[in-house]
C-alpha atoms as an extended CHARMM CRD file, in Angstrom:
* protein
*
       135  EXT
         1         1  MET       CA             11.9370000000       38.3210000000      -43.7210000000  PROA      1               0.0000000000
         2         2  LYS       CA             14.3840000000       40.5040000000      -41.8600000000  PROA      2               0.0000000000
         3         3  ILE       CA             13.9580000000       44.2540000000      -41.4870000000  PROA      3               0.0000000000
         4         4  PHE       CA             16.6000000000       46.8870000000      -40.7790000000  PROA      4               0.0000000000
         5         5  TYR       CA             14.7460000000       50.0360000000      -39.7470000000  PROA      5               0.0000000000
         6         6  GLY       CA             15.4490000000       53.4870000000      -38.3970000000  PROA      6               0.0000000000
         7         7  PRO       CA             15.2930000000       57.1210000000      -39.4510000000  PROA      7               0.0000000000
         8         8  LYS       CA             17.4560000000       58.3110000000      -42.3280000000  PROA      8               0.0000000000
         9         9  GLY       CA             21.1270000000       58.4410000000      -41.4410000000  PROA      9               0.0000000000
        10        10  THR       CA             21.0910000000       55.7460000000      -38.7410000000  PROA      10              0.0000000000
        11        11  GLY       CA             23.3210000000       53.2500000000      -40.5480000000  PROA      11              0.0000000000
        12        12  LYS       CA             20.7820000000       50.9100000000      -42.1230000000  PROA      12              0.0000000000
        13        13  THR       CA             22.6220000000       50.6650000000      -45.4350000000  PROA      13              0.0000000000
        14        14  LYS       CA             25.9370000000       49.8360000000      -43.7740000000  PROA      14              0.0000000000
        15        15  ALA       CA             24.1820000000       47.2310000000      -41.6170000000  PROA      15              0.0000000000
        16        16  ILE       CA             22.4560000000       45.5540000000      -44.5800000000  PROA      16              0.0000000000
        17        17  ILE       CA             25.6970000000       45.5240000000      -46.6010000000  PROA      17              0.0000000000
        18        18  ASP       CA             27.5400000000       43.9570000000      -43.6600000000  PROA      18              0.0000000000
        19        19  ASP       CA             24.7430000000       41.4010000000      -43.2990000000  PROA      19              0.0000000000
        20        20  ALA       CA             24.8920000000       40.4850000000      -46.9980000000  PROA      20              0.0000000000
        21        21  ASN       CA             28.6740000000       40.1180000000      -46.9280000000  PROA      21              0.0000000000
        22        22  LYS       CA             28.4870000000       37.9340000000      -43.8140000000  PROA      22              0.0000000000
        23        23  ARG       CA             25.6040000000       35.8570000000      -45.1750000000  PROA      23              0.0000000000
        24        24  LEU       CA             27.6860000000       34.9930000000      -48.2260000000  PROA      24              0.0000000000
        25        25  GLU       CA             29.9240000000       32.8710000000      -45.9770000000  PROA      25              0.0000000000
        26        26  THR       CA             27.1040000000       30.4320000000      -45.1340000000  PROA      26              0.0000000000
        27        27  ALA       CA             24.6940000000       30.7700000000      -48.0570000000  PROA      27              0.0000000000
        28        28  LYS       CA             24.2440000000       27.6730000000      -50.1850000000  PROA      28              0.0000000000
        29        29  GLY       CA             22.5750000000       29.6800000000      -52.9640000000  PROA      29              0.0000000000
        30        30  HSD       CA             22.8680000000       33.0740000000      -54.6040000000  PROA      30              0.0000000000
        31        31  VAL       CA             22.8670000000       36.3300000000      -52.6480000000  PROA      31              0.0000000000
        32        32  ILE       CA             21.3550000000       39.2990000000      -54.4940000000  PROA      32              0.0000000000
        33        33  PHE       CA             21.5340000000       42.9540000000      -53.4360000000  PROA      33              0.0000000000
        34        34  ILE       CA             19.0070000000       45.3960000000      -54.9190000000  PROA      34              0.0000000000
        35        35  THR       CA             19.0620000000       49.1620000000      -54.4870000000  PROA      35              0.0000000000
        36        36  ASP       CA             18.4880000000       52.3400000000      -56.4830000000  PROA      36              0.0000000000
        37        37  THR       CA             22.0950000000       53.5070000000      -56.8410000000  PROA      37              0.0000000000
        38        38  ASN       CA             25.4230000000       52.0260000000      -57.8810000000  PROA      38              0.0000000000
        39        39  ARG       CA             27.1470000000       53.7800000000      -54.9700000000  PROA      39              0.0000000000
        40        40  TYR       CA             27.6150000000       50.5760000000      -52.9500000000  PROA      40              0.0000000000
        41        41  THR       CA             28.9500000000       48.3340000000      -55.7010000000  PROA      41              0.0000000000
        42        42  TYR       CA             32.4220000000       48.0930000000      -54.1880000000  PROA      42              0.0000000000
        43        43  ASP       CA             31.2260000000       47.6680000000      -50.5930000000  PROA      43              0.0000000000
        44        44  LEU       CA             29.7580000000       44.2590000000      -51.4000000000  PROA      44              0.0000000000
        45        45  LYS       CA             31.8080000000       41.1270000000      -51.9720000000  PROA      45              0.0000000000
        46        46  TYR       CA             32.1140000000       40.4240000000      -55.6810000000  PROA      46              0.0000000000
        47        47  GLN       CA             30.1710000000       37.1380000000      -55.4180000000  PROA      47              0.0000000000
        48        48  ILE       CA             27.0020000000       39.0390000000      -54.4990000000  PROA      48              0.0000000000
        49        49  ARG       CA             24.8210000000       39.8700000000      -57.4880000000  PROA      49              0.0000000000
        50        50  PHE       CA             24.3500000000       43.6450000000      -57.4220000000  PROA      50              0.0000000000
        51        51  LEU       CA             21.2940000000       45.1570000000      -59.1290000000  PROA      51              0.0000000000
        52        52  ASP       CA             20.6840000000       48.8890000000      -59.4810000000  PROA      52              0.0000000000
        53        53  VAL       CA             16.9570000000       49.1490000000      -60.2010000000  PROA      53              0.0000000000
        54        54  THR       CA             17.3740000000       52.4420000000      -62.0350000000  PROA      54              0.0000000000
        55        55  GLN       CA             18.6650000000       50.3610000000      -64.9450000000  PROA      55              0.0000000000
        56        56  PHE       CA             15.3920000000       48.4000000000      -65.1420000000  PROA      56              0.0000000000
        57        57  ALA       CA             12.7300000000       51.1590000000      -65.2740000000  PROA      57              0.0000000000
        58        58  ILE       CA             10.6810000000       49.6970000000      -62.4080000000  PROA      58              0.0000000000
        59        59  GLN       CA              7.5060000000       51.7020000000      -61.9590000000  PROA      59              0.0000000000
        60        60  GLY       CA              5.5550000000       51.5580000000      -58.7350000000  PROA      60              0.0000000000
        61        61  MET       CA              4.4220000000       48.6400000000      -56.6410000000  PROA      61              0.0000000000
        62        62  ASP       CA              3.2770000000       46.4220000000      -59.4960000000  PROA      62              0.0000000000
        63        63  GLY       CA              6.6030000000       46.8920000000      -61.2190000000  PROA      63              0.0000000000
        64        64  LEU       CA              8.5110000000       46.0470000000      -58.0500000000  PROA      64              0.0000000000
        65        65  ARG       CA              6.4020000000       42.9330000000      -57.3900000000  PROA      65              0.0000000000
        66        66  GLY       CA              6.9320000000       41.7710000000      -60.9630000000  PROA      66              0.0000000000
        67        67  PHE       CA             10.6680000000       42.4720000000      -60.7520000000  PROA      67              0.0000000000
        68        68  LEU       CA             11.0100000000       40.4260000000      -57.5500000000  PROA      68              0.0000000000
        69        69  LYS       CA              8.9470000000       37.5660000000      -58.9770000000  PROA      69              0.0000000000
        70        70  GLY       CA             11.1510000000       37.5910000000      -62.0710000000  PROA      70              0.0000000000
        71        71  ILE       CA             14.3050000000       37.3710000000      -59.9680000000  PROA      71              0.0000000000
        72        72  VAL       CA             12.9120000000       34.4180000000      -58.0290000000  PROA      72              0.0000000000
        73        73  ALA       CA             11.6830000000       32.7350000000      -61.2240000000  PROA      73              0.0000000000
        74        74  ALA       CA             15.0180000000       33.2290000000      -62.9910000000  PROA      74              0.0000000000
        75        75  SER       CA             16.8950000000       30.8750000000      -60.6840000000  PROA      75              0.0000000000
        76        76  GLY       CA             15.9050000000       28.3220000000      -58.1000000000  PROA      76              0.0000000000
        77        77  ASP       CA             19.3480000000       28.8880000000      -56.5770000000  PROA      77              0.0000000000
        78        78  ASN       CA             18.5160000000       32.3700000000      -55.2750000000  PROA      78              0.0000000000
        79        79  GLU       CA             18.6130000000       32.1770000000      -51.4810000000  PROA      79              0.0000000000
        80        80  TYR       CA             18.8380000000       35.7480000000      -50.1110000000  PROA      80              0.0000000000
        81        81  ILE       CA             17.4610000000       38.8800000000      -51.7200000000  PROA      81              0.0000000000
        82        82  TYR       CA             18.4550000000       42.1670000000      -50.0980000000  PROA      82              0.0000000000
        83        83  LEU       CA             16.5300000000       45.3810000000      -50.8210000000  PROA      83              0.0000000000
        84        84  ASP       CA             18.0270000000       48.6290000000      -49.6060000000  PROA      84              0.0000000000
        85        85  GLY       CA             15.3430000000       51.3150000000      -49.4770000000  PROA      85              0.0000000000
        86        86  ILE       CA             12.1810000000       49.4850000000      -50.4660000000  PROA      86              0.0000000000
        87        87  ALA       CA             10.0020000000       52.6320000000      -50.2860000000  PROA      87              0.0000000000
        88        88  ARG       CA             12.4640000000       54.5670000000      -52.4940000000  PROA      88              0.0000000000
        89        89  ILE       CA             12.5960000000       51.7100000000      -54.9870000000  PROA      89              0.0000000000
        90        90  ALA       CA              8.7890000000       51.5120000000      -55.1660000000  PROA      90              0.0000000000
        91        91  ASP       CA              8.4930000000       55.3300000000      -55.0960000000  PROA      91              0.0000000000
        92        92  LYS       CA              5.6870000000       55.0200000000      -52.5600000000  PROA      92              0.0000000000
        93        93  PRO       CA              5.3590000000       55.6280000000      -48.8210000000  PROA      93              0.0000000000
        94        94  LEU       CA              6.1140000000       52.5540000000      -46.7260000000  PROA      94              0.0000000000
        95        95  SER       CA              2.5140000000       52.5570000000      -45.4570000000  PROA      95              0.0000000000
        96        96  GLU       CA              1.2910000000       51.7960000000      -49.0030000000  PROA      96              0.0000000000
        97        97  LEU       CA              3.5230000000       48.7560000000      -49.5960000000  PROA      97              0.0000000000
        98        98  GLY       CA              1.3620000000       46.1030000000      -47.9150000000  PROA      98              0.0000000000
        99        99  ASN       CA              0.8150000000       44.2610000000      -51.2050000000  PROA      99              0.0000000000
       100       100  VAL       CA              4.5630000000       44.1770000000      -51.9010000000  PROA      100             0.0000000000
       101       101  PHE       CA              5.2480000000       42.7180000000      -48.4580000000  PROA      101             0.0000000000
       102       102  ALA       CA              2.4850000000       40.1470000000      -48.9840000000  PROA      102             0.0000000000
       103       103  ALA       CA              4.0600000000       39.1740000000      -52.3210000000  PROA      103             0.0000000000
       104       104  MET       CA              7.4990000000       38.8090000000      -50.7110000000  PROA      104             0.0000000000
       105       105  GLU       CA              6.0040000000       36.7080000000      -47.9220000000  PROA      105             0.0000000000
       106       106  LYS       CA              4.4110000000       34.3960000000      -50.5040000000  PROA      106             0.0000000000
       107       107  LEU       CA              7.6590000000       34.1390000000      -52.4730000000  PROA      107             0.0000000000
       108       108  GLU       CA              9.4950000000       33.2020000000      -49.2750000000  PROA      108             0.0000000000
       109       109  LYS       CA              7.0140000000       30.4260000000      -48.5280000000  PROA      109             0.0000000000
       110       110  ASP       CA              6.6590000000       29.0950000000      -52.0660000000  PROA      110             0.0000000000
       111       111  PHE       CA             10.2810000000       29.2970000000      -53.2370000000  PROA      111             0.0000000000
       112       112  ASP       CA             12.4100000000       29.0770000000      -50.0700000000  PROA      112             0.0000000000
       113       113  VAL       CA             13.9980000000       32.4910000000      -50.5800000000  PROA      113             0.0000000000
       114       114  LYS       CA             14.6510000000       35.0060000000      -47.7970000000  PROA      114             0.0000000000
       115       115  PHE       CA             14.1560000000       38.7650000000      -48.1180000000  PROA      115             0.0000000000
       116       116  VAL       CA             16.1890000000       41.2470000000      -46.0760000000  PROA      116             0.0000000000
       117       117  LEU       CA             15.3710000000       44.9390000000      -46.4090000000  PROA      117             0.0000000000
       118       118  THR       CA             15.7030000000       48.4210000000      -45.0380000000  PROA      118             0.0000000000
       119       119  CYS       CA             12.8290000000       50.6820000000      -44.0680000000  PROA      119             0.0000000000
       120       120  SER       CA             13.4360000000       54.3400000000      -43.2460000000  PROA      120             0.0000000000
       121       121  ALA       CA             11.1840000000       54.8070000000      -40.2460000000  PROA      121             0.0000000000
       122       122  SER       CA             11.3700000000       54.6250000000      -36.4900000000  PROA      122             0.0000000000
       123       123  LYS       CA              9.7980000000       51.5400000000      -34.9120000000  PROA      123             0.0000000000
       124       124  GLU       CA              6.6450000000       53.3990000000      -33.8570000000  PROA      124             0.0000000000
       125       125  ASP       CA              6.1170000000       54.5920000000      -37.4440000000  PROA      125             0.0000000000
       126       126  LEU       CA              6.3730000000       51.1330000000      -39.0450000000  PROA      126             0.0000000000
       127       127  PRO       CA              3.0990000000       49.7500000000      -40.4190000000  PROA      127             0.0000000000
       128       128  ASP       CA              1.7720000000       46.5430000000      -38.8240000000  PROA      128             0.0000000000
       129       129  PHE       CA              2.6230000000       44.4850000000      -41.9170000000  PROA      129             0.0000000000
       130       130  VAL       CA              6.2920000000       45.4460000000      -41.3710000000  PROA      130             0.0000000000
       131       131  LEU       CA              6.2910000000       45.2670000000      -37.5480000000  PROA      131             0.0000000000
       132       132  LYS       CA              5.5290000000       41.5590000000      -37.5970000000  PROA      132             0.0000000000
       133       133  TYR       CA              9.0370000000       40.9940000000      -39.0580000000  PROA      133             0.0000000000
       134       134  VAL       CA             10.9040000000       43.2270000000      -36.6140000000  PROA      134             0.0000000000
       135       135  GLU       CA             12.9110000000       41.3130000000      -34.0180000000  PROA      135             0.0000000000
Protein backbone atom coordinates (compact mmCIF):
# COMPACT_ATOMS: atom_id res chain seq x y z
CA UNK A 1 0.00 0.00 0.00
CA UNK A 2 1.26 3.46 -0.83
CA UNK A 3 0.02 6.59 0.91
CA UNK A 4 0.11 10.18 -0.33
CA UNK A 5 -0.56 12.38 2.69
CA UNK A 6 -0.59 16.03 3.65
CA UNK A 7 -3.01 18.77 4.64
CA UNK A 8 -5.67 19.88 2.17
CA UNK A 9 -4.23 21.82 -0.74
CA UNK A 10 -0.74 20.28 -0.71
CA UNK A 11 -0.96 18.57 -4.10
CA UNK A 12 -1.92 15.02 -3.15
CA UNK A 13 -4.45 14.64 -5.95
CA UNK A 14 -2.01 15.83 -8.60
CA UNK A 15 0.64 13.47 -7.20
CA UNK A 16 -1.68 10.44 -7.20
CA UNK A 17 -2.88 11.21 -10.75
CA UNK A 18 0.73 11.51 -11.92
CA UNK A 19 1.55 8.23 -10.17
CA UNK A 20 -1.38 6.44 -11.83
CA UNK A 21 -0.47 7.76 -15.27
CA UNK A 22 3.17 6.72 -14.80
CA UNK A 23 2.23 3.31 -13.38
CA UNK A 24 0.22 2.58 -16.51
CA UNK A 25 3.50 2.37 -18.45
CA UNK A 26 4.70 -0.68 -16.48
CA UNK A 27 1.49 -2.27 -15.21
CA UNK A 28 0.73 -5.73 -16.53
CA UNK A 29 -2.88 -5.53 -15.31
CA UNK A 30 -5.64 -2.98 -14.99
CA UNK A 31 -5.18 0.38 -13.27
CA UNK A 32 -8.30 1.74 -11.56
CA UNK A 33 -8.77 5.25 -10.17
CA UNK A 34 -11.55 5.83 -7.62
CA UNK A 35 -12.65 9.20 -6.28
CA UNK A 36 -15.81 11.10 -5.39
CA UNK A 37 -15.92 13.54 -8.31
CA UNK A 38 -15.65 13.39 -12.08
CA UNK A 39 -13.41 16.48 -12.07
CA UNK A 40 -10.23 14.52 -12.87
CA UNK A 41 -11.56 12.37 -15.70
CA UNK A 42 -9.46 14.09 -18.35
CA UNK A 43 -6.28 14.25 -16.25
CA UNK A 44 -5.93 10.47 -16.34
CA UNK A 45 -4.81 8.50 -19.38
CA UNK A 46 -7.81 6.96 -21.10
CA UNK A 47 -6.63 3.39 -20.38
CA UNK A 48 -7.15 3.93 -16.65
CA UNK A 49 -10.57 2.84 -15.43
CA UNK A 50 -12.10 5.89 -13.75
CA UNK A 51 -14.81 5.38 -11.11
CA UNK A 52 -16.72 8.22 -9.46
CA UNK A 53 -18.17 6.64 -6.31
CA UNK A 54 -21.05 9.10 -6.20
CA UNK A 55 -22.59 7.03 -8.99
CA UNK A 56 -22.60 3.89 -6.80
CA UNK A 57 -24.32 5.08 -3.58
CA UNK A 58 -21.54 3.78 -1.31
CA UNK A 59 -22.53 4.27 2.31
CA UNK A 60 -19.94 4.25 5.05
CA UNK A 61 -17.11 1.88 5.78
CA UNK A 62 -19.01 -1.34 5.12
CA UNK A 63 -20.12 -0.02 1.77
CA UNK A 64 -16.58 0.99 0.85
CA UNK A 65 -15.15 -2.38 1.90
CA UNK A 66 -17.80 -4.19 -0.13
CA UNK A 67 -17.19 -1.93 -3.13
CA UNK A 68 -13.43 -2.61 -3.05
CA UNK A 69 -13.96 -6.35 -2.64
CA UNK A 70 -16.34 -6.28 -5.60
CA UNK A 71 -13.77 -4.51 -7.77
CA UNK A 72 -11.12 -7.08 -6.87
CA UNK A 73 -13.55 -9.97 -7.40
CA UNK A 74 -14.71 -8.63 -10.76
CA UNK A 75 -11.35 -9.18 -12.44
CA UNK A 76 -8.20 -11.04 -11.55
CA UNK A 77 -6.41 -8.64 -13.91
CA UNK A 78 -6.78 -5.63 -11.60
CA UNK A 79 -3.28 -4.66 -10.49
CA UNK A 80 -3.43 -1.11 -9.06
CA UNK A 81 -6.37 0.52 -7.34
CA UNK A 82 -6.04 4.23 -6.60
CA UNK A 83 -8.33 5.95 -4.08
CA UNK A 84 -8.25 9.72 -3.93
CA UNK A 85 -9.70 10.91 -0.63
CA UNK A 86 -10.45 7.71 1.24
CA UNK A 87 -11.95 9.52 4.26
CA UNK A 88 -14.24 11.59 1.99
CA UNK A 89 -15.32 8.48 0.11
CA UNK A 90 -16.12 6.63 3.36
CA UNK A 91 -17.63 9.79 4.90
CA UNK A 92 -15.75 9.06 8.12
CA UNK A 93 -12.69 10.53 9.84
CA UNK A 94 -9.45 8.83 8.85
CA UNK A 95 -8.98 7.66 12.46
CA UNK A 96 -12.09 5.46 12.12
CA UNK A 97 -11.00 3.63 8.94
CA UNK A 98 -8.84 0.93 10.53
CA UNK A 99 -11.16 -1.84 9.33
CA UNK A 100 -11.06 -0.51 5.75
CA UNK A 101 -7.25 -0.47 5.80
CA UNK A 102 -7.22 -4.00 7.23
CA UNK A 103 -9.54 -5.13 4.41
CA UNK A 104 -7.30 -3.51 1.78
CA UNK A 105 -4.24 -5.13 3.33
CA UNK A 106 -5.94 -8.54 3.12
CA UNK A 107 -7.00 -7.95 -0.48
CA UNK A 108 -3.41 -7.04 -1.36
CA UNK A 109 -2.10 -10.26 0.16
CA UNK A 110 -4.81 -12.58 -1.13
CA UNK A 111 -5.27 -11.19 -4.65
CA UNK A 112 -1.94 -9.55 -5.56
CA UNK A 113 -3.46 -6.10 -6.01
CA UNK A 114 -1.83 -2.86 -4.84
CA UNK A 115 -3.71 0.05 -3.27
CA UNK A 116 -2.48 3.64 -3.57
CA UNK A 117 -4.40 6.36 -1.74
CA UNK A 118 -4.50 9.88 -0.44
CA UNK A 119 -5.06 10.87 3.17
CA UNK A 120 -5.66 14.50 4.11
CA UNK A 121 -3.58 14.80 7.25
CA UNK A 122 -0.09 15.82 8.26
CA UNK A 123 2.26 12.96 9.16
CA UNK A 124 1.87 13.51 12.91
CA UNK A 125 -1.92 13.27 12.58
CA UNK A 126 -1.94 9.95 10.69
CA UNK A 127 -3.23 6.97 12.67
CA UNK A 128 -0.77 4.12 13.32
CA UNK A 129 -2.57 1.82 10.87
CA UNK A 130 -1.78 4.37 8.12
CA UNK A 131 1.73 5.33 9.32
CA UNK A 132 3.02 1.81 8.76
CA UNK A 133 2.58 2.40 4.99
CA UNK A 134 4.24 5.82 4.88
CA UNK A 135 7.71 5.79 3.33
